[in-house]
N, C-alpha and C positions, 0 to 999 in steps of 0.2 A: 233677263235680270235688268232692272232699272236702278241706277245709282244717281243720287243727287251730286252733281259735280262740285258744288260749293262745300257741302258738309261731308260728303262721302258716305252718307246714310243710304242704306238699301231701301228703295221705295217699294219695289215689287220683285218677286221672283217666282219661277215655276220649278217644281221638282223635275228631275230628268225623266224622260220616258222609261217605262218598264223595259223596253227592248234594249235600251242602253245599259241598264243595270245587269240584265241577263248576259249581254255580250261581254261586259267587263268581267263578270263572274266566270264565264266559260274561258275567257282568255287567261285569267290567272290560274284556273285549274289546269289548263293545258301546260302552262309553264312549270307548274309544280311537278307534273309527271315527267316532263322533259328533264328537269333538274335531277329527279330521282333516278331516271334511267342513266343519265350521264355519270352520276355518282357511282351507281352499281357497276357500270362498265369500267370506270377508273379503279374501283376496288378489285374487280376481277383481274385487271391488268397488273395491279400491284402485287396481288397474291401469286401470280405466275411469273413475276419478274425475275426471281432468283433462278428458276428453271430456264427461262429464256436466255439469261446472261450466261449460264453454264453451257447451254447449247452453242451459243455464239463463240465462247472461248474454246470449246472443244473443236468446232469447225475451223477456227483460225489456227489452232495448234496443228490439226491434221494438214491443213493447207501449207503451213510452214514446213512441216516434216516432208511433205511431197516436194516442195520447192527445193529443199536441201538435198534430196535424193537426185533431183534432175540436174543440179548444177554440175558443170564439168570442172575438172581440176584447173587451178589458176594457170593462165597462159604465160606468166612471167614469174621469176623468182621473187621479185619485189612486191608482187600482188599479195603474197602471204603476210607481209609486214603490215599491211593496212587493214587486215581483217580482225 
């Protein structure tokens, strides 16, 4: 591209080579499929979110119950006061 520095007018230019246009088209097509894949993965994760949270809550509850069973009686009479 040639531009006149005083007037800013374009004096001459060449169109980009065909290979450049093809590379640009392939790059944008790849990005579209990546965005679609990412969206679908996020959608699947969101659909299973309730089940996953229920499972986490159930596991934490079971762990807490087991922890309560494993605890020994307080070692001192004053310990009960702080529970």
